[in-house]
N, C-alpha and C positions, 0 to 999 in steps of 0.2 A: 602795622607791615602787611604786605604784597601775600594774596592768596597763592596756597600749594598748586604750583603746575604742574598738572599732570600729562605724567609722558605717556604716550602712543605708542604701541609698540609699532607702528608705521614710521616711528622716527628710526627705526636701526639702519634700514637702505638708504638712509639720507648721511648719516654718520658714517658708516662705510664711506662713502664717496669722499666725504669730508677728512678723514685718517687717510685717505690714499693720495688726496691730494696734496696734504701735509709733507708728504715726504716724498718728494720726485724723483725720477721718474716716474708716472703712477703706471700700475701694471693697467695693461688693456683687455677689459672685459670680451669674456666669451661671448658671440651676437646668440641674442636670442634665437630659439626655434621658429618658423615662418608660422602661421593660424593658419588653423584648415581654413580650407576654401569650399570644402564638401555639406551640399544644403543639408540643410537640421531634417533632421527624421523624429517623426512620433517611434517612442521605445513601448515596444508591444511585447520585450521580452519579460517573461519573470525575473526577479529580484535574483540577485547571482549575490551569494553570501558572502564580504572581502575575505581576503585569504589570512589564516592566525597567523600572528606575529610571533615567532621562534622567541621562545623563553632565553635563548642569549640576546637576541635585539631588545628584549623589555627588558629587562637586567642593563644591560648598557646606556639604554635612554635612560634609566632613572639615576645608574652616578652622572651622566652629565646633566640630570634635570638636577639634581640634589649639589651636585658640584658648584652648578653655576648660584647655587642662594645661601649652600656654605662659603664660598670668597666673597658674594655682598655681605652677610652678616660677619665674618672674622677678619673681614677688613681693616681692623685700626688696629686686631691683635697682629696679624702677619707683619703691617705697616711696621708697629714697633718690635716685631723681632728680628725682622731683614737689618734695621739697624743696629739690635743689640747683636745680631749673628756678625755683622761688620767690626764691630767692635773685637769682638773675641776670635776673631779669625783672620784680621787683617791686623790688626794693633798688639803692644804688649797690655792694654786695658783691661780692666778684667771688674765684676760686679761692686758694686761698695766702693768704687775708685771714681776720679775723673779722666775724661778723656775732653784735652778743648783743643783750637784751631791757634795759634800762635801767632796768626795775620787775619785779617782777614778773607772771609772765606773767595773760593775761585772754583772754576769749574771741578776742579779732584774730589769736588764736597759734592756727590749726588745725591744728595738729601731732596726732601721735596718740597721746592719752595723756601731756600733758606732765604736769610739776608746780610748780602756779602758788606753792609756795612756796621755790621760790628761784633765782638770775639765773643764765638760761640764757647761754652763750660756745658758737658754732659754727664749724667750722673744715671746706672740703673742700677737701680736698688733690688736687692733679694733680702729677704728679711725669713725667708723658710729656713734657713742653719744659726742666724746670725741672731736673729728676736728685732725686736725693734730696731729701725735705722736713724738717725740723725742727720738730718741735712742744714747744714748751720752758716744763712747768709751774712753778711757784714755790715754794718750798717752803714750807707750813704756820707759821704762825705767830698769837701773840695779834693781830694783825689781819686775818688771814684764813685760808681753807683750801678747797680745791675736792674733788669727786670728777668722775671726769675716764675715760672711756671713749672706746676708737678701734677703728674698725671696715674693711672692706676694702666697696665696692660693693655686695657681697652683704649686707653687716652681721656677716659672720664676726668675733668679737672677734677682735683681734690682743693688746692690753691693755688694763689697769685703770691709772690712775693720780689721787696725792690722796692723803689722809690715809690709805685704806682701799685706796690703789693697791698698786703693788710699790714705789714709792717710798716707803710708808710715811710719805708728808709731807716727805720729805727734801726732794722736787723732782727732777723728771728730764728728759732730754731724750731723747723720741723720735726717731727718725727713719724715715721711710715709705719704702722701698727700693726702685724701680719693677722691675718683671720683668725677669731677665735681667742688673740689673747686677752686676759686676764687681770695682767697689773696694773699698775698704777702709772701715771705718770707724772714724773715732777714737777714742780713749780717750775716756770722759769723757759718750760717746752711746749710745745703747740701739737696735739696728737692728730694725726689727718691720717682717715682708715679706708685705704684703696680695696678691701678687699679681696683683694691677690695678693700674693707673696711676690710678685714682681712690681714695681714700679720705675718711674722716669723724672728725671729734674733736667731741664732743660734752664741756665743761666745763660743770659745774654750780656755781656760787660760793655755798656755803653762809650761812645768813642768822642772824641771833643774834635778829631780830625784823623786821616787817614795818616799822621804824618808819622813816621815811625817813632818816636819818642813817646807821643799821646796813644799809638796801640801799645808801645813796652808799659808804660802806665795804667791802661788797661788790662793787660795780662795780668801783674803784680799785686792789683786790686780783687781784680777776680780768683786768683789765687789761698785768695784770706778767707774761703769759704772753706766749709771741714765735713765730710764726711764719717762718721763711726757711729759702731756699736751704741743705743744706747747703755749698754751695762756697761759700758768703760767712759759714762760720760763725766767719773770724779778727775778721770786723769786720759782726755781721748789720746788716742795714737796718730802719728801722722797720715794726714789725706798724703793719696799717691795719687800725682798729676803726670800723666802722659799726653805729650803735646805728638799729633796727628795730623799737622800741617800738612805732610809732605804724600800723605796715604792716599789711593785710589779707594775712597770712600762712597760707595756704591750702594744704596738701598731703593730704590725707583723699584716698582711692584713688576713682579714676574709671573705674569699671564698665562701659567704653565703650569705642568701639574707637578713642581718644586712650590710654588703655591703652598701645598698641603701638606710637604714636609716643616714648613713652617707652621701650618695651624696643627699639625700633632702635636708640636714641640710645648703649646701653649695648653692646648688639653692634656698634655703629661703631667704638667708643672703645677697646674695652676687649678683651684677649685671650681668646680662650678657655678657661677653667680643665677639665683631661682629664676629671674626673667630670662634665664638662655636653656633650660633642662627639656625644651620642645625642642636640640636640636641633637641633643642624644644620641634619635633612634639615625635622624639623616645623615650626620657623622657616621657613623657604624656599618653604614651602606656603604659609605668608602674606605672604609677599613682604620676610620681612628675611632678606639676607643680606649677609653681610660685605662690604666696597667696591662693593656696589652700591647704586643710589636708591631709598628706601624710596616706592611712588609704586599706591597699594593704589585699585582702583579701586572708583566707590557700592557695590556689588554686595559687593565683597568687607568693605570696610568694616561694612556690614549686617552681614556673618558675623561679623565679628571683635568687634562689638558683642552680637550673640547670644551667644556664646562667653565671652564676659566677665562677662557677665550671669548664664550658668549657675555659672560659677567662685564669684561669688559667692553666687550660694544654695547649692553645695557647702560651700564655708568658713563662712556661717553658718552653716551647720547643724552643722558640726562644732565651734563656736565653741559653739552653745547649747547642744549635747550634754555641754558641761562637761569642765572639765579638773579631774586629779587634784586631790582636796581636799587644804588644808594642816592648817587644825583637823580633826581627825577630828570627824563628825556637825554641820561648818556646811556653808554653799555657798561659805564661803572658798577658792579655789583656790589652785595655782598660779600663778605669772607665765607661765609657757611649760612646757611638755610635757617628762617624765622624759626622752625619744627625741631633742628637742633642744638639749637643755641636754649632754647626752652625746657628740650628734653635734659640737656648737661646741667643746665640749672636746677634740675628736679634730681640728679641726680641719676636720671636715669628710670628714675622707682614712679611714676605715675602710672597706675593701673590700667588704662585704655590709651593709651600714644609710649610707641617707642620705633621711631623712626629709625629705621634699619638701614632703609634706599637712600638716606639722605645721609645718614651717618657714612655709609659706603661710597656713595659718592666724595663726599668729605674728604675721606681718606685713600682718596687715590692721585688727589693733589696738593692733600697739605698735611702734616704731624703736629703735636700738640693741641692740648685742647687748655682753651682759658678760662678761669674760673669767674673773672670779671671784665668780658668783655667790654672794651671799651674805655676801662681806666686805665689801663696801662699804657697800651697799643689799639690800633685800631687798624685794619687793612681794607682794601677792597681790590677789587681783579675785573682788568678789562680781557677780554677775548675778541674784541671784534672794534675796528675803525668804528670813524661816525657815521656811513652809510651801512654799518651793519655787514660788512665784510672783514671776515677772515684774516689775521695778522699774519702778512704775508713776508718771512726776512727775506725777498729779495726785491721788495720795495722799502723806498725811506719814509720812514710819520713823523713828525712837529706835534709832541705834546707840549702845551703852553700851560703854566703852572703859574696860577697868579701870583700876588705878592702877600706878605703878611698871613704865611699859611698857618691858621691858628694851631700852635702844638708846643707845648712847654720845653721840648725837647728836638726831635730832626723830623724830617721829612727826609721819605728818601723812592726811587721807582727802579724796578727790577724789572728784568727780561727775562724769560723763564721757556724751554723748550717745549711746544705745544703739547707734543706726544708724552713725553717724562715728565711733563711739569719740574725740572730737574734745571740747575744753569743750563746755557748750551752750553756744548762742549767749544773743546777747543778757541775760544773769545778770553782774550786777556784782559776784560772789565763786562760785567753783569748788569752793573748800576751807575745813576747818579742820586748827590744825597746832598743837603743842604749842610752835613757836614763835611761834603770834600771842598778845601778851598780851591780846588783849580776849579769848579762851574764857574760861569760869566751870569751875572745879573744882567738882566735889562736897566736902563735908566729909571724907571720905575719900582725896581724892585723887584719884580716877576722872574721868571728862567722858560728857555724854552729847551725844551727837549729833542735832541732826533735819535731816531734809533733805525738802522738799516744797514746795508753791506759794505756799506763807506763813509764816511763821513762828509757833510756838505761842507765847502768849502769856507775856512773859518771859524769851524764848528765841532772842530775836533773835542774840548775838552768839557762839550757838552753832549755828547755821541756817545751811545750803549750799540756796537757792535751786533749784526744778528746770521744767523747764517742764511745765506740765501739758497739750500737746498731742502729748509724745513720753513715752519709756521712758528710762531711764537704768541706768548702773552705776558702781560704786563700785572706787576704790582706795586700798588702804592701804600706807603707805609707812613702813618702817623701815630710818632711815639712822645706821650702825652698829652693826647687831647683836649683839647679843652670847649665848652661848652660852646662857644659859639663853632666849632668844627659838627658837632650833631645839629646845632640849630639852622645847618645848612648858611651861615650867614657867606661864607666862601667855598667856590663850586670847583669843581674838574670838570673841562670839558674832554670833549673825546681829542681821540686820535684823529689828527689829517694828515692824508696822503699827500707828501712831496711833487 
């Protein structure tokens, strides 16, 4: 694996220029003050003590500084809560039920880097009052299959299920067990221990194609999943499913004072994990204390907003610095830093390793944790073209996908907004995939895809539109990647400007 890339704070000015350039028109910077031309003279005066900083200024700086660190640390939990709040406030869905999108996702789904070539089912679990909760995944068969991932509030991976999961497509009954539970789990059920009362299940129902009948079959198959209390396992109640396909579901990260409203909600609802107890005093400085009302003043909210913006700039600089390359010599990178993958596999319990910065960066552009990354699915991200330039939505690019992609299921390429990491707004298409029947192949079986504001002549079926006023990024997904995929016997090349 590539060694960790250390980020210098000197990178922050560069990333601010990038963020401005990616959303035109860019603001004009104020001219710098002219340098003094006075000759240097020896300083013979006695040293002068620096003026004392007012206590109010010290307090504000402390809030800003600690807010920045809290935002980086709390990113995965706030990411989770943003999705949960969208469900609770914009849909009829509730915890311990299932919401789903009855068609492939479009830009109205503003979650982070979602896959528009599958059908999404989500369940937000809460065991605090209900006790252990079962999520039952049906066995795969000719009528369908899923790829499911299960995480806790911090989006630490607990287990994977479905065709490439722990059950290998045989079906499984996973039980979210609340903290401190001392009961037994019956035979035929598999316990997972989040360490939190809340949890999350993301189940993607695979599509044979985007044809209406195949979409309907995919939805019908996934609706065989069940969510119910373990206490009612002998006669499970009906699972409630809510179709949210027409909802403007926006869980993009808010880098302002409201970030800490979400973070406070998590602190009040969930137990402290031992590894995070050092944050108790830090959050108290921000007014977030377990069991106490969160009532920040207007001045505190201004300081919190400043801290959140600082976190945004820092994490954006880390993201722009780049993840390790997946294909050597290209800009296609791993979806998460190896440090984070290592920590997640160890349940974040290594005594001398807790990569908060890389975790915070990752959950600015994605959500969900995968327990066995590379088994059921593998992702790769590109934010630059072959020349190392940002992907400009006003230009046109070609991506050559060689023939015989080594996957057992399908591959896809999706374009996202570079700043929000969500599907590009107001576009009627976000991706092209091998399960899209209209995609044209070359005589040798390879595929040329195009990304830009207008389709090249005769290439409409292989084109993904971009916003000419914004930069974009790509994610390549391989579902059911084979050994040949990881042996790099097949290689994806960089985007080329047309």
